[in-house]
Backbone bond lengths (Angstrom), bond angles and torsions (degrees), N, CA, C in turn:
res aa  C-N    CA-C-N  psi(-1)  N-CA   C-N-CA  omega(-1)  CA-C   N-CA-C  phi
1 X - - - 1.421 - - 1.504 107.90 -
2 X 1.421 112.28 130.32 1.394 120.40 176.78 1.514 111.86 -94.86
3 X 1.299 117.33 127.52 1.467 123.22 -176.01 1.510 106.63 -105.08
4 X 1.265 116.83 112.54 1.473 123.20 178.87 1.471 116.28 -112.32
5 X 1.300 114.48 152.71 1.519 121.84 173.70 1.543 108.22 -124.08
6 X 1.328 114.41 148.20 1.482 121.54 174.20 1.443 109.22 -108.94
7 X 1.370 119.99 121.42 1.495 123.70 175.69 1.422 107.37 -106.10
8 X 1.390 117.32 112.53 1.441 125.35 177.90 1.535 109.82 114.03
9 X 1.354 118.82 120.19 1.415 129.32 -177.96 1.512 112.57 -119.24
10 X 1.351 114.24 37.79 1.501 117.80 179.11 1.541 110.51 -85.04
11 X 1.371 108.54 -168.81 1.534 116.38 -175.19 1.463 114.88 -61.12
12 X 1.392 117.26 -47.38 1.456 124.95 179.68 1.566 108.99 -60.89
13 X 1.336 115.57 -46.75 1.423 118.94 -179.59 1.599 111.19 -61.64
14 X 1.352 112.36 -39.62 1.498 115.60 179.96 1.506 114.29 -69.97
15 X 1.324 118.59 -30.61 1.499 120.49 -179.35 1.508 109.65 -84.98
16 X 1.335 124.54 -26.97 1.348 124.53 -171.35 1.518 117.09 -122.70
17 X 1.294 119.12 -69.01 1.402 123.51 -172.14 1.555 113.29 -67.56
18 X 1.293 116.22 -48.43 1.492 116.78 -177.47 1.556 114.91 -65.74
19 X 1.401 120.19 -42.92 1.468 111.73 174.44 1.509 114.42 -75.53
20 X 1.460 121.46 -17.82 1.349 119.68 173.02 1.523 111.27 -66.84
21 X 1.412 113.75 -43.67 1.488 119.06 179.72 1.493 109.93 -68.14
22 X 1.296 121.58 -35.07 1.443 123.22 -179.01 1.595 110.97 -65.52
23 X 1.266 109.88 -49.71 1.499 113.66 177.98 1.515 112.14 -63.77
24 X 1.218 117.97 -38.49 1.497 121.57 -175.71 1.613 107.94 -65.70
25 X 1.339 110.01 -38.52 1.527 113.44 177.58 1.483 112.26 -68.29
26 X 1.379 120.40 -35.35 1.407 124.27 174.37 1.512 111.08 -65.59
27 X 1.372 118.68 -45.90 1.430 123.22 179.85 1.538 116.33 -68.18
28 X 1.397 114.52 -28.05 1.460 117.17 -172.60 1.623 104.93 -133.03
29 X 1.327 117.85 63.40 1.452 122.20 -173.89 1.520 114.76 -63.69
30 X 1.400 116.54 -18.13 1.389 120.65 179.97 1.585 110.80 -91.92
31 X 1.318 115.57 -2.87 1.449 119.65 -172.67 1.582 113.54 -115.66
32 X 1.354 114.18 -37.66 1.482 119.73 -175.98 1.476 110.47 -123.12
33 X 1.353 115.03 137.46 1.433 122.05 172.65 1.573 104.22 -128.89
34 X 1.287 115.61 128.71 1.452 125.27 176.22 1.511 110.58 -88.01
35 X 1.340 116.59 91.93 1.327 126.07 -165.55 1.462 111.65 -76.24
36 X 1.308 120.53 -41.45 1.495 126.07 -171.70 1.510 113.01 -161.17
37 X 1.337 112.75 153.09 1.427 119.22 169.23 1.512 109.55 -129.58
38 X 1.375 119.88 135.91 1.421 122.14 -172.61 1.492 109.30 -126.33
39 X 1.404 121.06 134.14 1.351 123.11 178.57 1.640 107.64 -158.49
40 X 1.319 119.19 141.06 1.406 117.19 -177.37 1.487 112.73 -60.55
41 X 1.291 119.41 -23.81 1.469 130.06 173.15 1.495 109.40 -87.23
42 X 1.357 119.52 99.80 1.462 117.86 -176.92 1.501 110.62 -64.07
43 X 1.284 122.72 -33.18 1.485 124.04 -178.04 1.521 105.33 -60.19
44 X 1.326 120.05 -45.15 1.403 121.20 -175.75 1.524 110.16 -65.31
45 X 1.345 116.64 -44.55 1.402 119.24 178.22 1.448 112.91 -59.91
46 X 1.301 120.08 -41.01 1.488 125.23 178.92 1.540 109.02 -63.91
47 X 1.216 117.64 -41.37 1.468 121.04 -179.65 1.624 110.28 -65.77
48 X 1.288 117.27 -35.66 1.345 123.69 174.34 1.597 113.38 -66.09
49 X 1.235 111.49 -41.24 1.462 118.59 -178.34 1.567 107.52 -68.60
50 X 1.230 118.13 -37.13 1.502 122.84 -177.36 1.522 105.23 -68.06
51 X 1.375 117.37 -50.83 1.425 126.10 -167.00 1.629 111.44 -72.36
52 X 1.337 115.15 -36.40 1.422 119.85 -165.13 1.496 112.49 -117.80
53 X 1.349 117.33 -10.27 1.479 116.61 172.21 1.493 115.09 96.91
54 X 1.364 119.81 18.57 1.464 118.18 169.43 1.506 114.41 -74.57
55 X 1.289 115.57 139.19 1.405 124.49 -173.93 1.548 116.74 -70.48
56 X 1.286 113.07 -46.80 1.450 121.10 -176.02 1.546 112.96 -125.23
57 X 1.330 110.44 155.04 1.549 116.48 -178.19 1.532 107.44 -120.47
58 X 1.313 116.75 138.66 1.414 125.04 178.10 1.491 111.04 -135.24
59 X 1.356 120.07 153.07 1.461 124.46 166.62 1.487 114.08 -113.46
60 X 1.309 116.36 -0.47 1.456 121.49 176.28 1.552 107.37 -134.61
61 X 1.343 114.80 114.31 1.488 117.25 -177.47 1.441 114.22 -65.30
62 X 1.347 118.10 -28.74 1.418 121.26 177.38 1.597 113.25 -62.45
63 X 1.300 115.75 -39.32 1.419 118.48 174.24 1.472 114.88 -67.64
64 X 1.453 113.22 -32.54 1.398 119.91 -177.60 1.573 105.46 -68.74
65 X 1.330 116.81 -43.53 1.546 116.82 -178.41 1.543 110.04 -66.93
66 X 1.373 117.19 -31.66 1.420 120.03 -178.73 1.531 113.87 -69.50
67 X 1.380 113.18 -33.82 1.460 121.29 -179.70 1.427 120.17 -91.44
68 X 1.303 115.83 -35.33 1.481 121.52 -179.79 1.487 116.47 -102.94
69 X 1.319 114.89 129.79 1.517 119.84 178.17 1.486 111.96 -78.47
70 X 1.226 115.19 82.91 1.527 121.55 -170.38 1.553 111.95 -90.26
71 X 1.348 114.10 147.80 1.440 120.15 176.01 1.518 111.18 -101.09
72 X 1.364 115.60 -7.22 1.514 117.72 176.00 1.541 108.21 176.33
73 X 1.307 113.73 166.49 1.434 123.01 175.71 1.558 109.84 -135.21
74 X 1.314 112.41 140.17 1.456 124.52 169.97 1.529 106.50 -99.40
75 X 1.367 114.09 118.90 1.524 116.46 -174.53 1.475 108.92 -114.82
76 X 1.390 115.86 123.68 1.497 122.08 -175.88 1.536 102.43 -119.67
77 X 1.250 121.37 84.46 1.513 122.35 -172.28 1.529 109.03 -115.96
78 X 1.336 122.02 161.61 1.419 126.60 168.35 1.568 108.29 -61.15
79 X 1.275 117.83 151.19 1.489 121.62 -174.83 1.461 113.23 -52.77
80 X 1.412 116.44 -40.17 1.418 118.09 -175.28 1.510 116.30 -70.93
81 X 1.410 113.16 -9.84 1.448 116.02 -178.29 1.521 112.34 -107.69
82 X 1.315 120.41 -4.79 1.384 123.77 -170.20 1.519 114.43 -66.38
83 X 1.324 118.27 -42.66 1.403 118.12 -172.70 1.492 116.59 -69.66
84 X 1.360 114.03 -41.49 1.497 119.22 179.80 1.466 110.17 -61.57
85 X 1.327 115.54 -49.93 1.490 120.12 -176.65 1.517 112.49 -64.16
86 X 1.364 117.44 -42.68 1.420 121.65 177.77 1.563 113.40 -60.58
87 X 1.415 114.06 -46.43 1.421 118.17 178.17 1.487 111.49 -56.60
88 X 1.342 117.55 -43.68 1.451 120.78 -178.36 1.551 111.37 -61.39
89 X 1.323 113.45 -43.57 1.458 117.95 -177.74 1.530 111.93 -65.33
90 X 1.333 114.47 -45.55 1.464 119.30 176.75 1.554 114.40 -61.48
91 X 1.313 115.39 -36.50 1.451 118.25 -177.65 1.583 112.68 -79.08
92 X 1.353 114.31 -17.90 1.415 122.71 170.58 1.575 112.45 -85.49
93 X 1.344 114.86 -4.92 1.423 119.64 179.60 1.514 113.89 77.31
94 X 1.359 121.09 21.55 1.388 124.27 177.38 1.571 110.79 -98.87
95 X 1.404 115.15 115.61 1.408 114.94 -178.95 1.544 109.40 -63.08
96 X 1.389 112.45 148.25 1.430 116.25 -170.29 1.605 110.94 -150.99
97 X 1.371 109.48 136.86 1.495 118.20 167.86 1.531 106.68 -96.33
98 X 1.350 113.85 128.87 1.515 120.10 -178.39 1.555 108.82 -124.12
99 X 1.294 111.58 160.15 1.436 118.34 -177.36 1.543 111.04 -79.25
100 X 1.309 120.31 164.46 1.436 126.19 172.69 1.566 103.43 -90.42
101 X 1.345 119.73 155.21 1.497 123.82 -3.04 1.525 113.24 -95.86
102 X 1.314 117.70 42.44 1.483 127.41 170.34 1.519 115.82 58.94
103 X 1.317 119.31 7.73 1.413 123.84 177.23 1.499 116.69 173.80
104 X 1.280 120.19 157.82 1.443 125.82 -177.11 1.597 113.28 -75.46
105 X 1.347 110.92 -23.42 1.392 116.45 -177.33 1.566 103.93 -143.59
106 X 1.418 112.05 158.87 1.552 114.81 178.36 1.508 110.46 -62.42
107 X 1.336 115.82 -31.84 1.556 118.63 177.52 1.549 109.24 -55.62
108 X 1.365 113.66 -46.92 1.554 118.30 -178.34 1.531 108.75 -64.54
109 X 1.300 115.13 -38.32 1.548 119.65 -179.34 1.531 108.02 -66.19
110 X 1.318 114.87 -45.70 1.514 115.74 177.41 1.547 112.12 -53.88
111 X 1.351 112.31 -44.38 1.445 121.14 -177.73 1.513 109.32 -56.25
112 X 1.367 114.52 -51.23 1.412 124.37 -179.26 1.604 111.48 -55.31
113 X 1.248 114.50 -49.79 1.409 122.98 178.02 1.509 110.37 -55.32
114 X 1.259 116.85 -46.07 1.516 121.65 178.56 1.517 108.87 -65.32
115 X 1.294 121.89 -41.90 1.447 123.25 175.12 1.548 112.04 -61.05
116 X 1.274 120.04 -41.06 1.402 125.57 -177.93 1.599 106.92 -66.01
117 X 1.253 115.86 -43.76 1.462 120.08 175.32 1.575 114.76 -65.26
118 X 1.259 114.77 -39.68 1.500 120.90 178.53 1.483 110.48 -65.72
119 X 1.289 120.99 -49.68 1.350 123.68 -168.56 1.603 114.54 -85.10
120 X 1.355 111.21 -29.30 1.517 114.68 -179.46 1.514 116.09 73.75
121 X 1.356 112.54 4.98 1.547 116.89 -179.24 1.430 109.50 -68.17
122 X 1.335 123.66 131.31 1.532 129.21 177.68 1.523 105.06 -52.16
123 X 1.315 112.39 138.68 1.558 121.99 179.14 1.458 109.50 -153.11
124 X 1.315 113.56 157.13 1.415 125.13 -179.84 1.547 112.23 -147.27
125 X 1.351 114.49 143.82 1.457 118.63 172.33 1.535 114.40 -102.71
126 X 1.272 115.74 137.30 1.506 121.82 -174.83 1.611 106.13 -81.77
127 X 1.275 114.18 86.74 1.508 119.14 175.33 1.574 104.34 -122.30
128 X 1.376 117.36 83.15 1.332 126.20 -165.82 1.502 116.20 -70.24
129 X 1.357 117.19 -13.59 1.530 116.25 172.43 1.521 114.24 -58.31
130 X 1.381 114.05 -32.04 1.450 117.76 -176.83 1.526 106.91 -68.78
131 X 1.315 122.42 -16.18 1.467 126.31 -177.61 1.514 114.00 -112.76
132 X 1.241 119.06 -2.58 1.454 124.87 179.72 1.477 108.29 -62.90
133 X 1.377 118.43 117.13 1.507 120.18 -169.63 1.481 112.36 -51.87
134 X 1.327 121.64 -49.86 1.503 122.92 -173.69 1.518 110.51 -62.90
135 X 1.368 114.35 -47.64 1.432 113.28 -176.77 1.465 110.90 -72.00
136 X 1.368 120.53 -40.45 1.447 121.45 172.10 1.511 115.09 -48.03
137 X 1.294 113.63 -49.63 1.563 118.11 175.92 1.532 110.66 -58.79
138 X 1.323 119.33 -38.09 1.485 122.72 -176.04 1.511 106.88 -66.03
139 X 1.351 111.54 -49.14 1.467 113.94 -175.44 1.567 112.25 -61.57
140 X 1.357 112.07 -47.84 1.553 114.78 176.12 1.486 112.31 -61.35
141 X 1.262 122.97 -40.73 1.410 125.61 177.76 1.570 111.84 -60.43
142 X 1.259 118.71 -42.72 1.422 122.37 178.67 1.474 114.72 -66.49
143 X 1.348 114.62 -32.27 1.500 119.46 175.20 1.518 112.46 -63.66
144 X 1.323 116.05 -33.27 1.428 121.85 -177.42 1.508 107.74 -71.66
145 X 1.336 121.03 -25.09 1.522 121.27 -170.29 1.566 111.07 -83.62
146 X 1.374 116.46 -34.71 1.405 118.44 -177.79 1.500 109.01 150.46
147 X 1.361 118.83 -167.08 1.439 126.09 -172.24 1.561 108.09 -67.36
148 X 1.316 116.19 146.61 1.430 123.55 171.63 1.490 112.96 -82.37
149 X 1.323 115.45 136.51 1.467 117.02 -179.24 1.604 112.20 -113.89
150 X 1.301 115.25 -30.81 1.447 115.42 -178.75 1.582 111.15 -158.10
151 X 1.246 120.21 143.58 1.470 126.93 179.41 1.586 106.10 -126.52
152 X 1.345 113.60 135.51 1.373 116.58 169.84 1.544 110.20 -126.75
153 X 1.309 117.97 124.21 1.480 125.57 -176.79 1.423 113.32 -123.99
154 X 1.263 117.81 153.03 1.542 122.70 177.19 1.518 107.27 -152.29
155 X 1.339 110.96 146.06 1.463 121.12 173.62 1.519 103.39 -131.31
156 X 1.418 114.41 120.36 1.425 122.82 -174.77 1.511 106.85 -121.59
157 X 1.309 117.41 134.89 1.549 120.26 -174.31 1.568 106.18 -141.67
158 X 1.357 115.53 169.21 1.423 120.70 176.40 1.486 112.42 -122.10
159 X 1.425 114.22 122.87 1.382 120.14 -177.33 1.496 118.00 53.84
160 X 1.335 113.76 42.10 1.534 120.74 172.10 1.490 105.84 -91.32
161 X 1.252 125.41 87.99 1.448 125.73 -175.82 1.489 115.89 -109.23
162 X 1.289 115.94 10.11 1.399 121.93 177.72 1.584 112.90 -68.35
163 X 1.277 116.19 143.95 1.536 119.64 170.69 1.396 109.54 -62.41
164 X 1.382 118.57 154.03 1.417 121.13 -173.99 1.391 126.41 69.61
165 X 1.286 114.81 21.80 1.517 125.23 178.86 1.515 112.82 -50.63
166 X 1.344 112.41 -48.24 1.445 122.29 -176.52 1.493 112.11 -61.69
167 X 1.330 113.68 -49.15 1.521 117.48 -172.12 1.502 109.41 -83.33
168 X 1.394 118.29 -22.78 1.458 119.25 -176.38 1.462 113.91 -95.67
169 X 1.325 119.27 -26.22 1.485 124.28 -175.97 1.563 111.57 -127.48
170 X 1.293 117.36 -55.61 1.466 117.36 -179.13 1.541 116.43 -66.63
171 X 1.303 112.01 -6.21 1.558 115.70 171.07 1.453 108.99 -59.84
172 X 1.337 122.06 -28.99 1.414 123.53 175.18 1.532 112.97 -53.66
173 X 1.311 115.96 -43.67 1.494 124.47 179.82 1.520 108.24 -70.24
174 X 1.310 117.49 -44.42 1.432 121.21 -176.39 1.486 109.61 -63.68
175 X 1.351 117.33 -41.12 1.459 116.95 177.33 1.544 112.61 -71.04
176 X 1.367 115.19 -36.42 1.507 116.18 177.55 1.552 108.99 -62.99
177 X 1.381 115.24 -35.82 1.475 114.88 -179.72 1.585 110.95 -65.51
178 X 1.347 114.35 -37.50 1.527 115.23 173.32 1.416 116.16 -64.11
179 X 1.356 117.71 -35.81 1.476 122.79 176.47 1.497 109.51 -70.36
180 X 1.328 121.01 -32.55 1.404 126.42 -177.88 1.588 108.97 -71.74
181 X 1.344 117.29 -49.50 1.409 119.68 -168.80 1.532 118.60 -120.78
182 X 1.311 113.67 -7.52 1.500 117.98 174.41 1.494 108.64 101.01
183 X 1.346 113.57 -152.77 1.438 122.83 -168.07 1.572 107.01 -70.27
184 X 1.368 117.92 134.51 1.510 125.34 178.29 1.492 105.13 -99.29
185 X 1.367 113.79 124.85 1.549 116.94 -177.73 1.434 111.63 -108.25
186 X 1.339 123.52 -12.53 1.396 124.70 -179.65 1.538 109.53 -149.33
187 X 1.357 113.82 155.41 1.446 118.48 179.44 1.552 111.85 -157.81
188 X 1.282 118.22 146.57 1.426 121.17 176.47 1.511 104.24 -141.22
189 X 1.454 116.48 143.86 1.433 118.87 -178.25 1.477 106.59 -129.02
190 X 1.353 113.28 137.80 1.446 121.11 170.07 1.526 110.73 -112.03
191 X 1.327 117.67 125.09 1.467 122.06 -176.82 1.503 107.68 -103.02
192 X 1.339 115.87 120.83 1.484 120.29 172.78 1.534 104.98 -90.63
193 X 1.307 112.67 107.32 1.476 120.12 -173.15 1.527 114.20 -79.64
194 X 1.274 116.30 134.52 1.512 127.06 179.86 1.437 107.10 -164.75
195 X 1.347 118.49 -170.41 1.400 120.02 177.68 1.559 113.42 -60.07
196 X 1.270 114.71 -35.55 1.430 119.55 167.89 1.606 106.11 -122.38
197 X 1.327 118.70 112.80 1.371 117.87 -179.68 1.529 118.45 -66.32
198 X 1.388 117.84 146.97 1.447 123.56 173.54 1.570 106.94 -107.40
199 X 1.231 117.19 160.00 1.474 120.60 -176.73 1.533 110.09 -137.29
200 X 1.389 113.11 137.77 1.408 124.58 163.26 1.508 115.08 -116.04
201 X 1.200 118.36 124.76 1.475 125.48 -171.64 1.502 112.65 -121.91
202 X 1.376 115.59 125.01 1.457 120.62 178.34 1.575 105.10 -103.73
203 X 1.349 115.11 139.33 1.472 118.62 -177.48 1.492 105.41 -135.88
204 X 1.338 111.43 155.76 1.472 121.10 -179.42 1.559 109.01 -130.13
205 X 1.301 116.98 132.47 1.504 118.63 179.69 1.513 109.53 -95.55
206 X 1.300 116.96 159.11 1.461 119.02 -177.61 1.560 107.38 -70.39
207 X 1.318 121.41 -12.06 1.400 124.16 176.93 1.556 109.46 -75.59
208 X 1.245 115.41 -17.03 1.532 121.74 -173.71 1.599 110.18 101.54
209 X 1.266 118.87 -11.06 1.496 122.44 177.30 1.388 109.60 -64.70
210 X 1.320 122.94 159.69 1.532 128.42 175.33 1.439 111.53 -121.78
211 X 1.321 115.91 159.62 1.487 121.41 177.40 1.480 108.86 -151.39
212 X 1.382 115.05 150.87 1.449 124.07 172.06 1.474 112.51 -123.32
213 X 1.315 118.35 147.42 1.424 126.21 178.68 1.532 107.81 -131.08
214 X 1.305 117.75 125.70 1.483 121.05 173.10 1.498 107.56 -110.91
215 X 1.281 116.06 127.02 1.455 124.26 -179.50 1.561 107.89 -114.81
216 X 1.289 116.86 104.35 1.469 123.64 -177.59 1.498 111.25 -120.06
217 X 1.359 116.97 85.81 1.535 121.06 -172.88 1.566 117.09 -65.63
218 X 1.355 112.58 -17.40 1.526 119.80 -172.18 1.488 113.61 -132.84
219 X 1.322 117.30 31.98 1.558 112.68 179.90 1.486 114.61 -82.93
220 X 1.332 122.20 0.76 1.436 123.89 177.09 1.481 115.91 89.28
221 X 1.312 118.71 5.29 1.423 121.71 175.54 1.565 112.44 -130.67
222 X 1.206 117.82 171.51 1.464 122.23 176.45 1.525 112.58 -128.73
223 X 1.302 115.40 108.56 1.523 117.25 -176.23 1.521 107.00 -159.90
224 X 1.232 113.05 148.26 1.511 120.89 171.34 1.585 112.72 -137.78
225 X 1.313 113.42 121.57 1.463 120.67 -171.41 1.468 117.45 -131.06
226 X 1.341 117.43 147.22 1.401 122.22 -178.24 1.634 103.59 -135.35
227 X 1.390 111.71 125.55 1.445 114.75 175.91 1.569 104.43 -119.73
228 X 1.268 115.84 128.86 1.451 126.27 177.11 1.489 113.37 -112.66
229 X 1.369 116.10 128.50 1.470 116.56 -176.99 1.538 110.98 -130.72
230 X 1.374 113.94 135.35 1.430 121.01 171.86 1.494 112.51 -138.63
231 X 1.195 117.65 179.69 1.517 120.90 -177.71 1.620 107.14 -62.56
232 X 1.288 113.82 111.45 1.459 116.62 178.21 1.483 116.66 87.29
233 X 1.336 121.95 -4.08 1.388 120.58 -176.08 1.557 110.23 -145.97
234 X 1.373 111.13 160.82 1.538 121.45 -176.86 1.485 106.33 -149.48
235 X 1.322 115.65 137.81 1.478 125.91 168.51 1.518 113.00 -116.75
236 X 1.288 118.55 131.12 1.465 121.87 176.70 1.503 109.18 -126.96
237 X 1.364 118.40 108.45 1.429 122.64 -174.80 1.518 111.43 -117.81
238 X 1.246 119.66 113.44 1.491 125.95 173.65 1.378 106.69 -96.61
239 X 1.333 122.44 112.35 1.506 121.85 -173.01 1.538 108.25 -136.61
240 X 1.375 113.30 -157.32 1.409 121.95 179.75 1.473 107.54 59.99
241 X 1.390 118.63 -138.41 1.427 121.96 -178.51 1.576 114.86 -87.65
242 X 1.342 116.44 22.77 1.427 117.90 -179.09 1.583 109.39 -62.76
243 X 1.238 111.79 146.94 1.543 117.89 -176.33 1.446 112.54 -63.38
244 X 1.352 122.57 -36.05 1.423 124.01 173.19 1.509 113.63 -129.21
245 X 1.335 116.46 82.21 1.463 122.03 179.02 1.575 110.56 -54.36
246 X 1.331 114.33 136.50 1.484 115.99 -178.10 1.590 108.97 -162.45
247 X 1.330 114.16 139.38 1.444 119.46 172.11 1.516 111.43 -112.27
248 X 1.329 116.71 127.37 1.515 115.57 173.79 1.483 103.43 -134.95
249 X 1.426 111.54 139.39 1.503 118.28 -177.63 1.589 102.53 -128.33
250 X 1.288 113.50 136.01 1.524 117.12 174.24 1.540 105.55 -116.96
251 X 1.368 113.51 146.73 1.403 123.90 178.49 1.443 110.89 -140.80
252 X 1.433 118.87 116.36 1.404 120.74 -173.06 1.448 119.62 47.26
253 X 1.396 112.12 44.43 1.479 121.61 171.22 1.445 111.70 87.84
254 X 1.303 121.22 4.01 1.543 118.76 -174.75 1.552 105.62 -126.03
255 X 1.325 119.23 141.74 1.416 125.38 169.73 1.554 107.91 -68.86
256 X 1.314 120.13 116.11 1.402 121.72 175.02 1.571 119.27 -106.70
257 X 1.326 110.34 -14.92 1.435 121.44 177.21 1.520 112.61 -136.60
258 X 1.305 122.11 121.40 1.411 124.34 -179.91 1.575 106.63 -142.66
259 X 1.256 117.82 96.60 1.485 124.44 -174.62 1.615 112.50 -130.77
260 X 1.334 112.07 144.59 1.338 119.09 172.84 1.634 106.05 -135.36
261 X 1.309 117.70 152.47 1.468 116.42 -178.06 1.467 110.51 -73.89
262 X 1.323 120.09 156.99 1.454 121.60 -179.24 1.599 107.26 -59.54
263 X 1.316 117.40 143.18 1.374 118.01 -179.76 1.520 119.80 -57.68
264 X 1.357 114.91 -25.57 1.468 120.05 -178.39 1.572 110.76 -99.42
265 X 1.346 118.56 13.12 1.441 119.88 -177.88 1.539 103.69 -78.47
266 X 1.438 113.21 132.73 1.444 117.90 -175.51 1.507 110.32 -73.51
267 X 1.370 114.34 145.21 1.481 119.92 -173.53 1.542 108.15 -56.69
268 X 1.309 125.46 -32.99 1.473 122.31 -178.84 1.466 114.25 -68.78
269 X 1.376 114.55 -10.30 1.482 118.34 174.13 1.561 107.34 -97.87
270 X 1.329 115.46 -43.38 1.458 121.75 -172.74 1.517 110.56 -64.96
271 X 1.398 116.06 -33.23 1.445 121.22 -170.34 1.544 109.84 -102.08
272 X 1.255 119.08 0.01 1.523 118.14 164.06 1.568 113.82 113.59
273 X 1.386 121.58 -21.01 1.406 117.25 -175.91 1.536 116.48 -55.35
274 X 1.352 116.67 -39.13 1.492 118.10 175.11 1.520 115.29 -57.57
275 X 1.308 117.72 -45.07 1.501 122.98 176.33 1.516 109.37 -67.66
276 X 1.270 118.21 -33.41 1.471 124.00 174.52 1.476 110.13 -59.98
277 X 1.380 115.39 -49.03 1.414 123.04 177.80 1.545 112.51 -54.32
278 X 1.386 112.56 -46.10 1.398 121.74 179.55 1.511 111.68 -54.22
279 X 1.327 115.49 -47.91 1.422 120.17 -179.87 1.481 115.21 -64.88
280 X 1.279 119.49 -36.94 1.490 122.32 175.39 1.456 112.66 -66.59
281 X 1.344 116.48 -47.65 1.500 120.44 -175.01 1.517 107.68 -70.97
282 X 1.336 118.77 -40.79 1.414 118.92 -176.92 1.584 110.88 -66.17
283 X 1.269 113.84 -41.31 1.495 120.23 -175.27 1.625 106.07 -61.56
284 X 1.323 115.74 -47.57 1.451 121.35 178.59 1.520 113.47 -60.86
285 X 1.353 115.42 -43.06 1.440 117.96 179.97 1.489 114.70 -69.13
286 X 1.337 119.27 -22.57 1.443 127.71 179.03 1.508 113.65 -94.28
287 X 1.339 114.50 -9.78 1.472 117.52 179.07 1.523 113.87 78.07
288 X 1.297 115.93 27.44 1.482 120.11 -177.15 1.597 108.42 -120.25
289 X 1.237 119.78 161.49 1.442 124.51 173.92 1.426 114.18 -68.22
290 X 1.366 122.63 129.22 1.395 120.99 176.41 1.555 112.63 -71.64
291 X 1.303 113.85 161.92 1.511 121.78 -177.25 1.477 113.06 -125.50
292 X 1.312 119.49 135.01 1.422 131.13 7.04 1.545 109.14 -94.37
293 X 1.374 112.48 146.68 1.431 114.40 -172.06 1.601 107.18 -92.05
294 X 1.360 117.33 -179.31 1.490 125.61 -178.14 1.509 101.95 -61.52
295 X 1.245 119.03 -46.71 1.499 121.35 -173.87 1.471 113.61 -65.64
296 X 1.306 113.99 -39.80 1.474 120.71 175.38 1.548 114.05 -60.75
297 X 1.329 115.61 -39.07 1.457 122.05 -178.62 1.451 112.04 -82.71
298 X 1.295 120.74 -15.40 1.454 121.87 -174.69 1.521 113.14 -55.67
299 X 1.433 119.85 -40.84 1.464 114.43 178.11 1.630 116.79 -63.18
300 X 1.255 110.80 -25.81 1.547 118.03 177.25 1.549 108.42 -67.99
301 X 1.387 117.20 -49.09 1.376 120.27 -178.02 1.550 109.96 -69.09
302 X 1.277 116.94 -34.12 1.525 115.35 -175.43 1.550 103.26 -74.00
303 X 1.244 122.76 -36.68 1.491 119.01 174.37 1.503 117.29 -65.81
304 X 1.245 114.75 -36.89 1.503 125.83 179.14 1.644 105.09 -61.97
305 X 1.301 113.33 -49.14 1.498 114.48 179.17 1.448 111.74 -65.57
306 X 1.313 120.83 -36.51 1.467 120.55 -179.82 1.541 113.24 -66.55
307 X 1.350 114.99 -30.24 1.451 122.93 -174.27 1.544 107.74 -87.76
308 X 1.225 123.28 -25.44 1.463 127.17 -176.04 1.514 113.84 -77.12
309 X 1.325 117.64 112.44 1.521 116.69 -175.06 1.506 113.42 -71.45
310 X 1.329 120.82 -2.89 1.415 124.39 177.84 1.568 112.90 -99.29
311 X 1.386 113.42 6.52 1.389 115.84 -175.84 1.553 112.75 -120.18
C-alpha cells in the first residue's frame, strides 16, 4: 500500500491533482491510501479531505512528515516556493512529484537538480502533456510509422498578459516537443512586439527533424495543438484546454485514426493527471524511479528560460 500526501490545496490542485488522486484511490483501494492533505489555509485542506478522501489535515508539512509515515508527496506549489520545498523533501528521503518549472530562476532549478542527484530520492515532475491520452496515442502511433520530419505546435490563449508566460505555461509545449522529437540542438525566436508580445520559435532536433512553436497569449481563443509529420503520415492532436479535443492520424492519404474524448470525461482524465498519478504510484509500488524525473525535465526548463524574454 502506497501512502501519499498532497501539499497544496489551491485551484490547480483542486482541478487536477486532488481529483486524480481521489479517483485513483477509489479505483485502486489496495494500492493507494490518501494519508493527508496540507495547506496553510486549514479550511481549504479540510474541504479537500472531505471531497477527495484524504484522511488527515495539516497546515504545516513538517509536522505532517514527522507524524505520518509517508511513501511520497505530490506537491502543488506556486513557482516561487517549489525549489525550497522539493529540496527539503528529497533531503528527507521522501519521494516527490513537483510542478514545473521547478524554480523561479534557472539558478534555483540547477540547485534542485544537484539535490536530486546528491540524494538519489525518487522524484517526478508534473508535465501532464506527456500523459495526455490523445497526444500520447498520437506520439506512439507516429513512432510506429517511421522517422519524424517536422512538428508544428501552437499554444493559443485569451488575455494571458502575465510576465513569464513562456517559462510558466508554454513550457508545457516545449517539453511536449522534446517528448515528441527528442533532444533539441538549436533554436531561434522571433518576437512580434506589441502590448503583449507573441512568439514564433524555430527548433531543430539532433535527428535533423525540425519543429515550430507559436505562442500567442492574447489571440482571443483557447487551444493547444501538435501536428507531427513524417513520410506518408500525419498526426493532428488538439489537446489541453482546447474547446474540441481531437486526434486524427493520416496514413498514405487516408484517415486511420479519428478520436475524441467522451463529452462527459473529467478534465483530470482528459488532460493527463490521472495517468500521471498512475505512473507515480506504480513506480513507488514497484520500487523504481518514476518518469519523468527532475533531471529528465531539466533541458525543457533550461530552454524555456532561455526563450522567455522576462527571465
